[in-house]
N, C-alpha and C positions, 0 to 999 in steps of 0.2 A: 671552509667548504666541506660539505658532507656531514655536517654536524646538526643540519636542521631537525632530523628525526622525522618520525611519522606525521602525517598531517592530522590535526584532530579533526574528528568527525564525529557529528552527534545525529544518531538516526532516531527519529521517531516514527512510533508505529500505532497504526489505527485498525480496528476490527470492527465488526458489525455485530447487532444484537440478532435475534430471532426475527423471522418474516414469514409471510405467507407460504406454506409448504416446507418450511425448515424452522421445526420447533426448537431446535439446538444447534446454534451457529457455531462450529467448530473455532471460527476466528475470535468468538467472545473469550473461549476457554485459553486459547493461546496467548492472547493478548493480556488477560487478566494474570497468567502464570509467567509470563516472560521474564519480568524482572528477576523473580526468584530463581528461575531457571539460568537466567545468564550469570546471576551472581555465584552460583555454584560451579558454572562451567566456565565462566571468564570470557573475555573479548580481546580482540588484537590490541597492541599497544596503541595508543592514541584515539581508541573508539570508545564512544559513550552510548549507552542506550538511553534516550531521553524520555519524553512522555509516552505512556501507552494507554490509549483512548479507545473506548467501545463506543460506536456513533449509532445511533438510531437508523434503521432501514428506511430512509425517507430522503426525497430530492430536495426540492425548494423549501419545505418546511423546516429542514435541518440544516440549512446553510449557516444561519446563525452559530450553532452547535460548532460546525465544521471551521468556519472562520475564526472563531473565538479560540478554538483548540489550536489553530495554526499560529495566529498573531501571538499568542500568550507564549506558546513555546519558542517561537522566534525571539521574542524579546527576551526570554529567561537565557536562552543560549548565547545570544550576542553579547548580553551582559556579563555572562560569566567567563567565557573562553573565546568569543569571535570564532567558533568552529564552523567548518563546513556543515551544512545542514542536509539531511536526506529525510525525505518523507516516504515511508513504506507503508502502503495500504495493502491490507489482508481482506480477501472477500472469499465466499464460499461459491462454488459452481456445483449444484448438488448432482448434476449428471456426469460430472469429470470422474477420471479413474487416475489422473496424475497432475501434478503441480503444473501451472501454466504462467509463464513471466509475460505480462502484456506490455507490449513496447508502445501502444498508442491509445488513446481515447478518442471517441467521435464526438461531434457537438450535437448529437441528437439524443432527446429524451422520448424513447417509445417503451412505456414499461407494459409489461405482459400481463402484470396484475396490478391492483393499487398497492402504493407504498403504506408503510405503517400509520402514516397520517391521511390516507384515503386518496391520495393523488395519483392519477394514472394519465400522464400526458401521452399524446401521441405526435410523433414526428415534429416534434417541437425543438427548435434550437436551443441548447443549454445556455449559451452566452450569445444574446441577439446580435450584439456588436461585432462578433467575430465572423458572421455571415451565415450561411445557410447550413444544413444538417449533413452535407457532405464534407464538411470541414473537420480536420484531425489535428489532434497536437501529440507530437511524439516525446517520449521521455529521452533526456540528455544522458542516461546511464548508459553504460556500455553492456547491453543484454547479453551479447555473445559472449563476453569475458564471464558474466555472472553464471550464463547457463554451462559453461566449461568448468567452472569451479564446482558447481553443484553436481555435474556429471560425474566429477572425480570420486564425489561421496556416495556414488551409486543411487542418487535420487532419480525417480521417474519424472523428469520435468521437461517442459517444451517451451518455446517462444511462441506466443499467441498475438495475432493482429487485430483480435475481435474481442473487447471485454464486454460484449454484450450492448444493450442499450437501456439496462436498468439502473440502479442506484449505484452500483459497483463502476459503472461507466460514467455516471453523472458526477461522483464525487472524485474519480480520477482526472476527469476533465478539469474541474475547477482547481484542483491541486496542481496539476501540471502549469496551469496559468499562473496561479499564485506564486509556485515555484520560480517560474521564468521571471515574474516581476520582481522577485525578492533575491535571485541570484542564488537559489537552492536547487536541489534535484529531488524529483518524485518518481516512485514505482509502484505499480500494482501487481500484486501476485494472487492468482486464484488458488485455492486449496480445495480438494474433495472433502466429502463428508467423512467423519471419523469410522463409518461403517467401511469405507473404502480403502483408507489408509489411517491406522490407528494414531490414537494421541501422542504417545511417545514419538513414533517416528516424524509426526508433524512438528512437535516441539524441536527434535533435533534438525528436522530441516529448516525451521525458521532461525534456529541459531546458526546454522550453517549458511543461511541467506544472509545474515548480518555479516559475517565474515566475508562474504563473495562481494557484498556490496561496498565493503570497506576496502578491499584489495582493488575494486575496479574504479574507485574515486581518484 
């Protein structure tokens, strides 16, 4: 007894490319640099950084890319270590001045502008069989514990109940549904533009977020 050691956890991370009004998406830079950053900094025992993927800012047209990414990562993780799997999705809120942990996603696609493939749904259910646009899915992650951990690091971060109705919410809803079916966990975090919070601080925040997620699993 007491010799089991820390639970093995693999965290897969996604970010997004540019889109209308955001020519440089900070999450693309964060995700592209995360592996190297984490290798230098280290992670808690038992925690592995899995795939780091940058997604197109598109809804329905990008679903094959999203599901291929998730299915492939799950297959590789299960075959290697049978680790607990967490999906961490990063997106930008261009009007934000702080980080936001999103605790739920709505079953509604109402895009304020066309996505990068030209699709602009209005008040459409993301998954028709789940019901109407008032339906929500909530993360199974302990967001209060994650928030408390990040606050200790003096990060300006909050819990949000509204991930918008654009592609961030669209991807999060699908991810939460996928995670529930596979027995995984999923979390979405919005970050500000680099003009609001500088790149180095955002990289440190993301690494601290990985630590917080691991301790909350």
